N, C-alpha and C positions, 0 to 999 in steps of 0.2 A: 529841599523841603524839610520843614521842621517836623519833629516827631509829633504824632497825634497824642492827645491826652487820653486817659482811660475811657471817658465818656464818648469821645469822638470815635475811638476804636470800637466801642460797643455798638454804636449806631451803624458804622460801616459793616460790622459783622452781621447785624440784623438785616441790613440791606442784602448782603450776600445770601443769607438764609432765605429771605423772601424770594430772591431770584431762583435759588435752588428748588424751592417748593413749587414755584410757578412752572419751572421746566419739567419737573417730575409729574405734575398734574397734567401737563400736555403730552406726557409720555415721549419726550424728546431726549435724545442723547446729546452729549456736549458738542460733538461735531456738527450735528444737524442744526442745533440752536445757534452755534457760532456762525455757520454759513448763512442762515436766515437773517441774522443781524449784521453780518458783514465783518465778523471777527474770527480770529483763529480759535481753535479749541482751547489752547493754552490761556489765551486772554480771558475767555469766558470762564474758565476754571478759576482764574485768579479773582474774578469778580465774585464768584460764589464763595470764595474764601475771604472776601472783604478786603482785598488788597488796596492800600492807598496809592499804589503806583499806577493803577489803571486810570486812564483819562475819564473825567466825569461825563463827557459826552457819550462814552460807551455805556455807562450805567443808565443814562437817560434813554438811549436807544433800546436797551433791554427792557426797561420799565415800560416804555411805550409799546413795544412788541407784545408784552404780556398783558397789556391793558391796565397796568397798575398806576401809570402816570395819571394824576387826577383822582387817584383813589386814596389809599391809606397814607401815602407820603405827601399829600397835598393838603394844605390848610388854607382855606379861603380867608381873605382879609376881613 
């Protein structure tokens, strides 16, 4: 995988922050959230940190779980 440029890293970080805020708003800990989505605590933590090594499908599952998919990260044609 090629390194991400600064703008790509920024948006991945923003995505992680959004997931973190959604989890805190639901008052869930990392373990519970990971279990509900079908991920390990460690993987979910990496997502909140904006890791580019996490499969994009995991990010999609988390966004869907929190009802964010179709929200702020969705742009209609």
